[in-house]
N, C-alpha and C positions, 0 to 999 in steps of 0.2 A: 833401841834394840841392840846395838852393838855392845853396850854395857851389860845387858842381860845375857847376851850370847857368851861374853867372857865369863860372867858369873856361872853360867851353866857349865862351861868347859872346866872351870875351877872345881865345881861340885863333882863333875864326872871323874876328874883326876883323884879327888879324895875318895869317891866311891870305889874306884879301881884299887885303892889301897885298903878297902874294906871298912870305910868310915860309915857307920849306920846313921849318924847325925846328918851327914851330907846327903845321904839317900832320902832321908825324911824331908829335908829342906827342898830337894829337887821335886819330890812328890807333891808337896804343898804348893810349890811355885808353878808347876805345870799341869796339875791334875784337871782343873776346871777348863782350861783351853783345850786340852786333849779330849776331855769328855764331850764338850760341845761339838768338836770335830767328829768324833765317833757317832754322836747322835744325829749329825747331819747326813750320815751314810745309812744308819739303821734306825728304825723307829723305836726300839725298846730302850728305855732309860736304864733299866737294870742291865741289859746286855752291853750297852755302851760303857757303863761303869765297870762291868766285868772285863771288857776288852782292855780298857786303860789299865786296870789293875794287873791284868796278865802281862801287859807290856812292861810295867814296872817290875814285876816279879822276874821276867826274863832278863831285864836290865841288870838286876842284882846277880842273877845266875852267871851272866857273861861279863861280870864287872872287870875281870883282868884284861879284857880286850877293849875297854872303853876309851883308852887314851888314843887309839888309832882312829877314832871318829872325828872327822874334820868339821862337820856341821851337825851338832847334836840336835838342834830343833828339827831339821829335815829328817834326821834319823828317827826321832820319836814320832813325828807326825806320819811318816811313811810306815812305821811299824804299826801304828794304830789303824791306818787305812788298810794295810794288808790283813791285819787280824779281822777287821770288820768285813772285808770282802770275803775272806775265808769262811767266816761265820755264815754269810749269805749263801755262799756256794754249798756249804755242807747241809744247810737246811733249806732245801728248795722251796719250802712253803713261804719263805721270806723273799721279798723282792726289794730292790732299792726303791725307797719311797721318798716322797717329798714331804717334808714336815709342814704341819699346819702352823699358823701363827701362834697358837697356844703353846706349842712345843718350844718356841723361842722366847716366850714371855719372861721366862726365868732369867734369861741372859741379860746382863746389864752392859751398857757401854761404859768402859772404864774411864773414870774421871781422873786425869793426871794433873790438871792444873787447878788451882783454887777457884779461878773464874768459871771453870766448868760446872761448879756446884750451883751456879745461878740458873742453870737450865731447869725448867720446871719438870715435875714428874709427868705432866700432861704432854709436854714436848718430847720427853723420853719415850713415852708410849707411842707417839706419832712416828718418831724415828724408827723404833723397833717394828712398828706396823709397816712402814715404808720398806724396810729391809726385808720383811717377810713376804712382801709382794714381788720380790725379785725372782727371776727364774732360778731354779735350784743351783746350777753351777755358779751363777753370778753371786748368789747369796753366800755360798761357801767361800768363794774367792774374796768377796768383800770382807767377811768376818776374819779370814786368815790374815789379810793385809792390814785392814783398818783396826781391828780389835786385838788381834794377837801380835801385830807388828812384824809379820814376816815379809821378806822381800819378794819381789816378783819371781826371781830365780828360785827361791826356796819353795814358793807355792807351786811353781811349774814342776819342780822335781817331785813334790808330794803328790800332785794330781796327775802327773805324767802327761803334761801338756806343754806347749811352748810358752816362754815368757811373754811373747807377743799376744798370745791368747789371753793370758792373765791380764795384761794391760788393757786389752780390748773389753774383756768381761768387766773389769773394774770400772772402765769408762762408762759402759752401759749402766752399771749399777749406780754410779754417782749421778748420771743424767736422770735416771728414773726416780731416784730418791729426791733429786732436785725438783722434778716435775710434781711430785706429791706434796712436798713440804711448803712451797710458796703459797698454796691455798690456805694452809694452816697459819702461816705467818701473816697473810693478808687478813684473815679472820681476826687475829689478835690485834693487829694495828687498827682495824676498823672499830673494834669494840672499845679500845682505848680512846679513840677520837669522839665517839658518840657520848661518852661520859663527860668529856671536857666541856 
């Protein structure tokens, strides 16, 4: 995560000098993560995409002041959160909703290590199903920490909660996922023994 943070800062410095290639790189680097975060706040895929696009447009408009941003990831996630909440406030017919498992099926757990590719697609579905069974706040925190690689402090700033709450919610999420997955693992190990 530290390496990515340095890369993001480097891109922001280039963007502040008006480099459109750096802007494009930053967009492709962060769009999916920011989109999933926006989608966790509002139900509309189209609106989540528009919110993230608006944040990037504003980023380009204020590019001269980007070098003063100490933590770019927190800045961008907070911008997306604020835009999503503004959208919900403006249109009172919308409420903060909890996404159904189908809404997160598109999201994939990032495979960073070659050994990770050994995980079957069936297990990936079980893991995503387990994540989707988490309470809404735990689900968002789990995804920000485990999938997007943000620190407890960064997530706490983004969600306007304490780092201790982030730690506790993540602990709850990991415990609940652990309770769901052993049944699956046991089923697989039993099936293998029956065939032997």
